[in-house]
All heavy atoms as an XYZ file, in Angstrom:
734
protein
N      54.834    -66.014    -63.193
C      55.145    -66.972    -62.211
C      54.407    -68.279    -62.630
O      53.326    -68.290    -62.926
C      54.745    -66.518    -60.758
C      55.022    -67.582    -59.692
S      54.580    -66.930    -58.065
C      55.968    -65.941    -57.715
N      55.040    -69.438    -62.389
C      54.401    -70.711    -62.689
C      53.712    -71.284    -61.405
O      54.162    -71.061    -60.299
C      55.472    -71.678    -63.156
C      56.277    -71.254    -64.349
C      55.394    -71.233    -65.621
C      56.232    -70.834    -66.809
N      55.462    -70.701    -67.991
N      52.682    -72.015    -61.640
C      51.905    -72.705    -60.572
C      51.844    -74.143    -60.999
O      51.732    -74.522    -62.123
C      50.558    -72.012    -60.379
C      50.708    -70.703    -59.799
C      50.856    -69.563    -60.499
C      50.613    -70.554    -58.361
C      50.974    -68.240    -59.879
C      50.679    -69.253    -57.779
C      50.924    -68.181    -58.548
O      50.988    -66.978    -58.004
N      51.653    -74.955    -59.885
C      51.576    -76.463    -60.097
C      50.332    -76.906    -59.374
O      49.962    -76.474    -58.269
C      52.707    -77.128    -59.465
C      54.084    -76.738    -60.057
C      54.771    -75.657    -59.526
C      54.598    -77.451    -61.106
C      55.966    -75.261    -60.130
C      55.811    -77.135    -61.682
C      56.583    -76.003    -61.118
N      49.626    -77.952    -59.979
C      48.656    -78.709    -59.352
C      49.412    -80.029    -59.044
O      50.040    -80.606    -59.926
C      47.463    -78.974    -60.224
C      46.540    -79.936    -59.612
C      46.774    -77.609    -60.464
N      49.215    -80.545    -57.818
C      49.921    -81.708    -57.439
C      49.045    -82.751    -56.727
O      47.974    -82.298    -56.156
C      51.166    -81.374    -56.554
C      50.715    -80.677    -55.247
C      50.413    -81.505    -54.104
C      50.670    -79.413    -55.212
C      50.129    -80.953    -52.918
C      50.259    -78.759    -53.933
C      50.014    -79.537    -52.819
O      49.632    -78.976    -51.668
N      49.382    -84.010    -56.798
C      48.617    -85.065    -56.101
C      49.703    -85.787    -55.221
O      50.755    -86.167    -55.715
C      48.006    -86.011    -57.104
C      47.358    -87.220    -56.548
C      46.153    -86.881    -55.627
C      46.848    -88.139    -57.715
N      49.431    -85.810    -53.909
C      50.370    -86.561    -53.052
C      49.658    -87.693    -52.460
O      48.436    -87.848    -52.411
C      50.931    -85.643    -51.975
C      49.793    -84.932    -51.168
C      51.899    -84.491    -52.549
C      50.264    -84.039    -50.010
N      50.452    -88.717    -51.949
C      49.952    -89.916    -51.499
C      50.532    -90.347    -50.165
O      51.773    -90.002    -49.965
C      50.053    -91.080    -52.492
C      49.207    -92.262    -52.094
C      51.514    -91.493    -52.776
C      48.985    -93.318    -53.287
N      49.909    -90.948    -49.325
C      50.465    -91.449    -48.100
C      49.810    -92.777    -47.756
O      48.554    -92.999    -48.003
C      50.120    -90.453    -46.953
O      50.656    -90.868    -45.679
N      50.526    -93.636    -47.102
C      49.993    -94.905    -46.602
C      49.493    -94.823    -45.217
O      50.237    -94.407    -44.332
C      51.001    -96.102    -46.785
C      50.436    -97.436    -46.618
C      51.425    -98.543    -46.957
C      50.710    -99.873    -46.925
N      51.638   -100.967    -47.194
N      48.272    -95.170    -45.040
C      47.632    -95.112    -43.704
C      47.177    -96.601    -43.366
O      46.196    -97.025    -43.930
C      46.465    -94.123    -43.693
C      45.916    -93.862    -42.384
O      46.513    -94.301    -41.317
N      44.722    -93.248    -42.281
N      47.928    -97.215    -42.445
C      47.691    -98.724    -42.160
C      47.785    -99.371    -43.502
O      48.901    -99.488    -44.129
C      46.359    -98.880    -41.463
C      46.348    -98.160    -40.177
C      44.991    -98.442    -39.405
C      45.045    -97.613    -38.120
N      43.843    -97.551    -37.383
N      46.782   -100.041    -44.016
C      46.757   -100.838    -45.259
C      46.168   -100.086    -46.380
O      45.871   -100.721    -47.413
C      46.143   -102.191    -44.986
C      46.852   -103.025    -43.975
O      48.092   -102.967    -43.930
N      46.143   -103.869    -43.341
N      45.908    -98.799    -46.195
C      45.177    -98.052    -47.220
C      45.973    -96.822    -47.657
O      46.676    -96.217    -46.838
C      43.852    -97.550    -46.533
C      42.876    -97.050    -47.437
C      41.592    -96.748    -46.586
C      40.506    -96.121    -47.500
N      39.383    -95.834    -46.712
N      45.955    -96.517    -48.957
C      46.612    -95.381    -49.474
C      45.616    -94.248    -49.548
O      44.470    -94.422    -50.037
C      47.243    -95.655    -50.892
C      48.425    -96.454    -50.814
C      48.327    -97.838    -50.986
C      49.648    -95.894    -50.668
C      49.456    -98.652    -51.003
C      50.824    -96.567    -50.699
C      50.702    -98.001    -50.843
N      46.034    -93.061    -49.038
C      45.133    -91.804    -49.174
C      45.806    -90.786    -50.080
O      47.051    -90.721    -50.007
C      44.751    -91.335    -47.758
C      45.963    -90.997    -46.972
C      43.815    -92.252    -47.052
C      45.664    -90.329    -45.595
N      45.069    -89.914    -50.726
C      45.607    -88.934    -51.525
C      45.107    -87.561    -51.153
O      44.062    -87.416    -50.489
C      45.232    -89.224    -52.997
O      43.821    -89.235    -53.220
C      45.805    -90.462    -53.494
N      45.883    -86.487    -51.529
C      45.473    -85.154    -51.389
C      45.875    -84.386    -52.616
O      46.999    -84.615    -53.220
C      46.292    -84.589    -50.079
C      45.962    -83.139    -49.868
C      44.807    -82.685    -49.175
C      46.884    -82.137    -50.314
C      44.579    -81.376    -48.992
C      46.670    -80.861    -50.095
C      45.571    -80.485    -49.407
O      45.302    -79.124    -49.228
N      45.033    -83.436    -53.031
C      45.316    -82.545    -54.212
C      45.446    -81.158    -53.724
O      44.650    -80.662    -52.929
C      44.132    -82.660    -55.194
C      44.354    -81.674    -56.301
C      43.985    -84.075    -55.691
N      46.373    -80.407    -54.298
C      46.600    -79.034    -53.995
C      47.216    -78.289    -55.054
O      47.617    -78.910    -56.130
N      47.519    -76.922    -54.932
C      48.197    -76.143    -55.905
C      49.243    -75.311    -55.140
O      49.054    -74.968    -53.982
C      47.282    -75.326    -56.750
C      46.834    -74.064    -56.072
C      47.463    -72.936    -56.305
C      45.651    -74.041    -55.281
C      47.037    -71.724    -55.673
C      45.274    -72.946    -54.706
C      45.970    -71.751    -54.920
O      45.535    -70.610    -54.229
N      50.294    -74.956    -55.859
C      51.380    -74.156    -55.247
C      52.251    -73.548    -56.310
O      52.143    -73.974    -57.395
C      52.230    -75.024    -54.262
O      53.170    -74.208    -53.639
C      52.913    -76.090    -55.093
N      53.050    -72.613    -55.876
C      54.110    -72.092    -56.836
C      55.498    -72.700    -56.512
O      56.459    -72.408    -57.225
C      54.055    -70.615    -56.869
C      54.529    -70.033    -55.576
O      54.610    -70.701    -54.570
N      54.666    -68.610    -55.555
N      55.585    -73.508    -55.504
C      56.762    -74.133    -55.027
C      56.507    -75.487    -54.533
O      56.232    -75.656    -53.356
C      57.548    -73.244    -54.072
C      58.965    -73.735    -53.742
O      59.234    -74.921    -53.839
N      59.790    -72.809    -53.305
N      56.662    -76.505    -55.366
C      56.231    -77.873    -55.071
C      57.055    -78.502    -53.902
O      56.614    -79.063    -52.978
C      56.337    -78.830    -56.290
C      55.918    -80.217    -55.850
C      55.340    -78.352    -57.354
N      58.450    -78.258    -53.983
C      59.309    -78.853    -52.969
C      59.021    -78.250    -51.497
O      59.014    -78.949    -50.526
C      60.791    -78.549    -53.294
C      61.335    -79.431    -54.364
C      62.722    -79.188    -54.700
C      63.212    -80.016    -55.837
N      64.646    -79.892    -56.103
N      58.834    -76.940    -51.526
C      58.474    -76.253    -50.222
C      57.216    -76.733    -49.668
O      57.107    -76.982    -48.562
C      58.518    -74.773    -50.436
C      58.287    -73.986    -49.150
C      58.349    -72.453    -49.405
C      57.916    -71.761    -48.081
N      57.815    -70.311    -48.357
N      56.192    -76.830    -50.561
C      54.877    -77.313    -50.148
C      54.919    -78.698    -49.579
O      54.300    -78.976    -48.600
C      53.880    -77.135    -51.314
C      52.424    -77.338    -50.885
C      51.889    -76.169    -50.129
N      50.604    -76.404    -49.816
C      50.055    -76.194    -48.647
N      50.784    -75.695    -47.622
N      48.779    -76.419    -48.446
N      55.600    -79.640    -50.285
C      55.744    -81.012    -49.804
C      56.428    -81.033    -48.400
O      55.956    -81.741    -47.597
C      56.490    -81.867    -50.812
C      56.602    -83.270    -50.457
C      55.251    -83.987    -50.289
C      57.490    -84.002    -51.461
N      57.441    -80.191    -48.271
C      58.086    -80.169    -46.895
C      57.173    -79.660    -45.840
O      57.229    -80.136    -44.741
C      59.477    -79.470    -46.998
O      59.241    -78.042    -46.869
N      56.326    -78.751    -46.231
C      55.315    -78.246    -45.207
C      54.355    -79.331    -44.865
O      54.039    -79.569    -43.727
C      54.488    -77.050    -45.756
C      55.312    -75.767    -45.801
C      54.532    -74.635    -46.510
C      55.656    -75.236    -44.402
N      53.848    -80.143    -45.821
C      52.982    -81.224    -45.554
C      53.645    -82.223    -44.704
O      53.009    -82.746    -43.721
C      52.501    -81.834    -46.897
C      51.574    -81.132    -47.575
N      50.340    -80.670    -47.192
C      51.490    -80.749    -48.973
C      49.655    -79.984    -48.048
N      50.335    -79.966    -49.196
N      54.865    -82.535    -45.017
C      55.580    -83.617    -44.252
C      56.026    -83.150    -42.832
O      56.315    -84.034    -41.994
C      56.775    -84.137    -45.059
C      56.352    -85.153    -46.074
O      55.369    -85.760    -46.013
N      57.059    -85.078    -47.209
N      56.059    -81.883    -42.631
C      56.435    -81.381    -41.262
C      55.230    -80.930    -40.476
O      55.357    -80.207    -39.521
C      57.366    -80.259    -41.364
O      56.838    -79.066    -42.015
N      54.032    -81.382    -40.935
C      52.752    -81.143    -40.253
C      52.344    -79.617    -40.194
O      51.727    -79.177    -39.259
C      52.733    -81.691    -38.844
O      52.762    -83.108    -38.949
N      52.861    -78.857    -41.188
C      52.489    -77.395    -41.273
C      51.712    -77.050    -42.526
O      51.544    -75.981    -42.772
C      53.772    -76.626    -41.297
C      54.528    -76.673    -39.904
C      55.720    -75.911    -39.871
C      56.373    -76.093    -38.478
N      57.740    -75.898    -38.440
N      51.284    -78.172    -43.254
C      50.525    -77.977    -44.444
C      49.026    -77.899    -44.058
O      48.615    -77.502    -42.997
N      48.176    -78.391    -44.974
C      46.742    -78.424    -44.784
C      46.477    -79.377    -43.586
O      47.214    -80.297    -43.378
C      46.131    -78.915    -46.095
N      45.461    -79.103    -42.846
C      45.035    -79.863    -41.673
C      44.897    -81.310    -41.997
O      45.319    -82.092    -41.158
C      43.779    -79.246    -41.149
C      43.438    -79.813    -39.733
C      42.325    -79.082    -39.139
C      42.012    -79.579    -37.766
N      40.928    -78.849    -37.114
N      44.314    -81.688    -43.113
C      44.142    -83.003    -43.520
C      45.453    -83.768    -43.611
O      45.502    -85.006    -43.371
C      43.353    -83.123    -44.784
C      43.166    -84.472    -45.357
C      42.202    -85.283    -44.849
C      43.986    -84.966    -46.368
C      42.040    -86.642    -45.342
C      43.855    -86.278    -46.865
C      42.886    -87.100    -46.342
N      46.482    -83.179    -44.031
C      47.752    -83.773    -44.309
C      48.647    -83.966    -43.049
O      49.708    -84.618    -43.152
C      48.529    -83.020    -45.338
O      48.999    -81.714    -44.932
C      47.774    -82.971    -46.639
N      48.269    -83.389    -41.967
C      49.156    -83.350    -40.774
C      49.349    -84.776    -40.186
O      48.403    -85.552    -40.150
C      48.597    -82.452    -39.729
C      48.721    -81.006    -40.149
C      48.226    -80.001    -39.169
N      48.146    -78.703    -39.771
C      47.582    -77.689    -39.304
N      46.865    -77.834    -38.144
N      47.598    -76.570    -39.934
N      50.583    -85.068    -39.778
C      50.892    -86.311    -39.111
C      51.148    -87.492    -40.002
O      51.239    -88.658    -39.622
N      51.262    -87.261    -41.265
C      51.517    -88.319    -42.215
C      52.699    -87.950    -43.103
O      53.078    -86.846    -43.198
C      50.316    -88.521    -43.219
C      49.034    -88.885    -42.559
C      47.952    -89.057    -43.530
N      46.768    -89.562    -42.902
C      45.731    -88.695    -42.684
N      45.669    -87.481    -42.990
N      44.537    -89.243    -42.112
N      53.352    -88.989    -43.683
C      54.433    -88.759    -44.637
C      53.923    -88.837    -46.067
O      53.285    -89.878    -46.467
C      55.565    -89.750    -44.372
C      56.330    -89.484    -43.072
C      56.926    -88.125    -43.038
C      57.554    -87.829    -41.688
N      57.784    -86.431    -41.586
N      54.116    -87.782    -46.874
C      53.507    -87.717    -48.192
C      54.678    -87.839    -49.248
O      55.798    -87.550    -49.016
C      52.876    -86.403    -48.318
C      51.723    -86.323    -47.408
C      51.673    -85.777    -46.203
C      50.416    -86.754    -47.634
N      50.522    -85.796    -45.566
C      49.672    -86.423    -46.497
C      49.797    -87.353    -48.681
C      48.336    -86.742    -46.382
C      48.453    -87.748    -48.644
C      47.755    -87.429    -47.371
N      54.190    -88.293    -50.465
C      55.061    -88.409    -51.589
C      54.327    -87.900    -52.797
O      53.211    -88.203    -52.974
C      55.460    -89.848    -51.804
C      56.526    -90.108    -52.896
C      56.916    -91.549    -52.883
C      58.214    -91.580    -53.683
N      58.739    -92.883    -53.673
N      54.950    -87.021    -53.632
C      54.312    -86.544    -54.783
C      54.233    -87.651    -55.862
O      55.241    -88.225    -56.256
C      54.995    -85.356    -55.373
C      54.878    -84.160    -54.414
C      54.521    -84.935    -56.763
C      55.527    -82.875    -54.853
N      53.052    -87.850    -56.488
C      52.906    -88.855    -57.486
C      52.406    -88.232    -58.778
O      52.387    -88.950    -59.795
C      52.035    -90.112    -57.052
C      50.589    -89.550    -56.734
C      52.641    -90.789    -55.938
C      49.574    -90.741    -56.513
N      52.028    -87.030    -58.747
C      51.523    -86.296    -60.017
C      51.730    -84.785    -59.828
O      51.475    -84.245    -58.663
C      50.096    -86.641    -60.186
C      49.476    -85.835    -61.300
C      49.489    -86.244    -62.619
C      48.741    -84.694    -60.988
C      48.870    -85.461    -63.624
C      48.087    -83.880    -61.994
C      48.203    -84.390    -63.277
O      47.522    -83.591    -64.245
N      52.235    -84.139    -60.852
C      52.238    -82.679    -60.834
C      52.131    -82.139    -62.255
O      52.573    -82.794    -63.117
C      53.492    -82.071    -60.135
C      54.753    -82.292    -60.776
C      55.871    -81.633    -60.025
C      57.186    -82.008    -60.623
N      58.325    -81.480    -59.926
N      51.500    -80.995    -62.398
C      51.346    -80.447    -63.647
C      51.412    -78.843    -63.543
O      51.071    -78.315    -62.584
C      49.944    -80.730    -64.271
C      49.755    -80.298    -65.725
C      48.557    -80.838    -66.357
C      48.407    -80.479    -67.768
N      47.181    -80.872    -68.385
N      52.180    -78.302    -64.527
C      52.458    -76.879    -64.453
C      51.472    -75.995    -65.220
O      50.958    -76.495    -66.204
C      53.927    -76.594    -64.947
C      54.392    -75.263    -64.634
C      54.060    -76.869    -66.473
C      55.874    -75.020    -64.857
N      51.194    -74.792    -64.665
C      50.323    -73.817    -65.279
C      50.892    -72.505    -65.270
O      51.705    -72.184    -64.440
C      48.967    -73.795    -64.504
C      48.197    -75.123    -64.694
C      48.335    -76.138    -63.637
C      47.378    -75.389    -65.824
C      47.686    -77.335    -63.787
C      46.757    -76.689    -65.896
C      46.925    -77.601    -64.862
O      46.294    -78.779    -65.011
N      50.540    -71.620    -66.240
C      51.087    -70.340    -66.335
C      50.472    -69.287    -65.358
O      51.093    -68.320    -65.092
C      50.912    -69.770    -67.806
C      51.838    -70.554    -68.723
O      52.933    -70.823    -68.405
N      51.362    -70.820    -69.892
N      49.230    -69.483    -64.907
C      48.585    -68.586    -64.008
C      48.020    -69.284    -62.844
O      47.731    -70.458    -62.844
C      47.451    -67.788    -64.786
O      46.452    -68.754    -65.070
C      47.913    -67.115    -65.981
N      47.831    -68.499    -61.792
C      47.241    -69.061    -60.503
C      45.807    -69.442    -60.786
O      45.346    -70.492    -60.298
C      47.353    -67.968    -59.461
C      46.861    -68.440    -58.132
C      47.021    -67.389    -57.028
C      46.467    -67.803    -55.700
N      46.687    -66.739    -54.713
N      45.153    -68.691    -61.556
C      43.725    -68.973    -61.880
C      43.587    -70.368    -62.588
O      42.718    -71.123    -62.283
C      43.174    -67.851    -62.801
O      41.915    -68.162    -63.225
N      44.426    -70.625    -63.620
C      44.338    -71.905    -64.302
C      44.711    -73.006    -63.277
O      43.978    -74.037    -63.349
C      45.443    -71.905    -65.377
C      45.224    -71.236    -66.646
C      46.287    -71.441    -67.561
O      47.395    -70.928    -67.466
O      46.127    -72.410    -68.542
N      45.655    -72.775    -62.427
C      45.993    -73.901    -61.518
C      44.842    -74.119    -60.463
O      44.583    -75.282    -60.218
C      47.276    -73.533    -60.647
N      44.193    -73.115    -60.027
C      43.128    -73.238    -59.099
C      41.955    -73.982    -59.810
O      41.318    -74.822    -59.200
C      42.634    -71.960    -58.591
C      43.697    -71.280    -57.664
S      43.197    -69.638    -57.054
C      41.868    -69.983    -55.954
N      41.670    -73.638    -61.058
C      40.498    -74.282    -61.670
C      40.810    -75.816    -61.886
O      39.973    -76.616    -61.695
C      40.354    -73.623    -63.054
C      39.666    -72.246    -63.023
C      39.637    -71.707    -64.424
C      39.140    -70.221    -64.324
N      39.244    -69.540    -65.651
N      42.066    -76.110    -62.283
C      42.436    -77.483    -62.538
C      42.580    -78.318    -61.192
O      42.329    -79.434    -61.212
C      43.714    -77.578    -63.396
C      43.281    -77.261    -64.819
O      42.711    -78.134    -65.579
N      43.590    -76.031    -65.249
N      43.034    -77.632    -60.173
C      43.013    -78.303    -58.869
C      41.589    -78.710    -58.480
O      41.408    -79.930    -58.029
C      43.622    -77.355    -57.787
C      43.497    -77.988    -56.324
C      43.443    -76.967    -55.289
O      42.994    -75.779    -55.495
O      43.777    -77.251    -54.125
N      40.674    -77.862    -58.629
C      39.272    -78.148    -58.295
C      38.794    -79.373    -59.166
O      38.099    -80.240    -58.676
C      38.402    -76.888    -58.610
C      36.945    -77.121    -58.373
C      36.452    -77.228    -57.065
C      36.072    -77.453    -59.397
C      35.026    -77.414    -56.870
C      34.777    -77.676    -59.180
C      34.236    -77.659    -57.871
N      39.096    -79.347    -60.430
C      38.667    -80.470    -61.351
C      39.311    -81.761    -60.918
O      38.583    -82.770    -60.932
C      39.029    -80.076    -62.734
C      38.233    -78.970    -63.406
C      38.860    -78.629    -64.804
C      36.814    -79.223    -63.454
N      40.574    -81.778    -60.609
C      41.232    -82.931    -60.150
C      40.674    -83.463    -58.791
O      40.520    -84.641    -58.617
C      42.729    -82.755    -60.099
C      43.621    -84.105    -59.643
C      43.328    -85.142    -60.703
C      45.081    -83.649    -59.673
N      40.374    -82.561    -57.904
C      39.787    -82.911    -56.619
C      38.463    -83.642    -56.790
O      38.187    -84.635    -56.078
C      39.646    -81.708    -55.732
C      40.865    -81.280    -55.049
C      40.497    -80.148    -54.001
C      41.821    -79.857    -53.272
N      41.615    -78.893    -52.167
N      37.722    -83.189    -57.762
C      36.439    -83.839    -57.884
C      36.425    -85.024    -58.896
O      35.502    -85.788    -58.870
C      35.443    -82.769    -58.635
C      35.258    -81.562    -57.767
C      34.727    -81.918    -56.413
C      34.613    -80.711    -55.502
N      34.548    -81.053    -54.115
N      37.541    -85.195    -59.614
C      37.569    -86.311    -60.640
C      38.200    -87.527    -59.954
O      39.372    -87.780    -60.009
C      38.412    -85.894    -61.825
C      38.461    -86.879    -62.957
O      37.980    -88.009    -62.755
N      38.834    -86.452    -64.078
N      37.361    -88.281    -59.262
C      37.890    -89.509    -58.552
C      38.458    -90.548    -59.493
O      39.364    -91.334    -59.169
C      36.706    -90.095    -57.717
C      36.450    -89.356    -56.430
C      37.465    -89.729    -55.566
N      37.320    -88.915    -54.303
C      38.206    -88.796    -53.355
N      39.370    -89.484    -53.477
N      37.985    -88.088    -52.291
N      37.891    -90.622    -60.738
C      38.403    -91.575    -61.659
C      39.893    -91.327    -62.016
O      40.761    -92.233    -62.042
C      37.540    -91.607    -62.933
C      36.148    -92.126    -62.599
C      38.140    -92.447    -64.025
C      35.078    -91.897    -63.697
N      40.163    -90.066    -62.280
C      41.576    -89.702    -62.636
C      42.499    -89.926    -61.389
O      43.608    -90.340    -61.530
C      41.570    -88.238    -63.077
C      42.957    -87.759    -63.328
S      43.767    -88.481    -64.678
C      45.276    -87.388    -64.794
N      41.986    -89.466    -60.220
C      42.849    -89.678    -58.988
C      43.095    -91.144    -58.758
O      44.257    -91.548    -58.477
C      42.131    -89.056    -57.811
C      42.189    -87.578    -57.744
C      41.369    -87.012    -56.703
N      42.021    -87.188    -55.311
C      41.664    -86.612    -54.263
N      40.497    -85.856    -54.259
N      42.242    -86.844    -53.179
N      42.142    -92.000    -58.922
C      42.308    -93.424    -58.688
C      43.260    -94.042    -59.761
O      44.028    -94.967    -59.459
C      41.020    -94.095    -58.626
C      40.258    -93.830    -57.307
O      40.914    -93.653    -56.253
N      38.913    -93.915    -57.294
N      43.108    -93.550    -60.971
C      44.027    -93.991    -62.059
C      45.511    -93.771    -61.706
O      46.321    -94.621    -61.831
C      43.645    -93.350    -63.353
C      44.340    -93.946    -64.522
C      43.964    -93.239    -65.834
C      44.680    -93.620    -67.014
N      44.254    -92.943    -68.286
N      45.804    -92.544    -61.350
C      47.195    -92.128    -60.989
C      47.633    -92.946    -59.753
O      48.763    -93.421    -59.698
C      47.205    -90.604    -60.684
C      48.612    -90.262    -60.118
C      46.873    -89.737    -61.890
N      46.742    -93.096    -58.766
C      47.049    -93.799    -57.511
C      47.360    -95.259    -57.890
O      48.306    -95.853    -57.382
C      45.907    -93.703    -56.552
C      46.147    -94.386    -55.224
C      45.209    -94.051    -54.129
C      43.835    -94.820    -54.297
N      43.012    -94.648    -53.111
N      46.501    -95.915    -58.702
C      46.696    -97.397    -58.963
C      48.061    -97.525    -59.773
O      48.790    -98.492    -59.595
C      45.512    -97.942    -59.764
C      44.286    -98.155    -58.912
C      43.172    -98.612    -59.768
C      41.959    -98.794    -58.846
N      40.718    -99.161    -59.619
N      48.308    -96.601    -60.684
C      49.560    -96.623    -61.451
C      50.750    -96.553    -60.469
O      51.701    -97.330    -60.616
C      49.583    -95.490    -62.468
C      50.770    -95.626    -63.386
O      51.182    -96.717    -63.795
N      51.423    -94.465    -63.708
N      50.655    -95.693    -59.522
C      51.791    -95.534    -58.596
C      51.944    -96.826    -57.714
O      53.051    -97.308    -57.530
C      51.558    -94.313    -57.576
C      52.499    -94.331    -56.388
C      53.749    -93.872    -56.600
C      52.066    -94.757    -55.152
C      54.615    -93.819    -55.452
C      52.922    -94.703    -54.077
C      54.233    -94.238    -54.235
O      55.057    -94.208    -53.259
N      50.853    -97.300    -57.249
C      50.895    -98.601    -56.363
C      51.351    -99.796    -57.184
O      52.168   -100.542    -56.593
C      49.503    -98.831    -55.731
C      49.105    -97.728    -54.787
C      49.419   -100.185    -55.084
C      47.639    -97.795    -54.258
N      51.042    -99.862    -58.420
C      51.488   -101.020    -59.238
C      52.972   -100.988    -59.462
O      53.591   -102.041    -59.850
C      50.657   -101.110    -60.537
O      50.924   -100.066    -61.385
N      53.513    -99.782    -59.429
C      55.020    -99.640    -59.676
C      55.832    -99.771    -58.417
O      57.029    -99.492    -58.530
C      55.234    -98.286    -60.418
C      54.772    -98.352    -61.833
O      54.783    -99.345    -62.461
N      54.257    -97.180    -62.281
N      55.210    -99.986    -57.353
C      55.988   -100.057    -56.041
C      56.896   -101.370    -56.022
O      56.521   -102.354    -56.606
C      55.059   -100.093    -54.808
C      54.511    -98.729    -54.481
C      53.505    -98.852    -53.278
C      55.529    -97.705    -54.164
């Protein structure tokens, strides 16, 4: 089974916020976030996927999710790239 690490973004007033997670079904997970049934932090907002990467095992995905969550430089780079292309 394939797993994905994803980065989603939402606009909150004049500020963009991001969230990182992992899943084996990106479309289903995004719909859960957008219907306020995902992670508590994501409830009440509309999200858009701006980054995803595929992994062969759940363990790999979880390790890389943790690394992306902690790597603010990489997250901000992806976020700035998305915002500049709006």
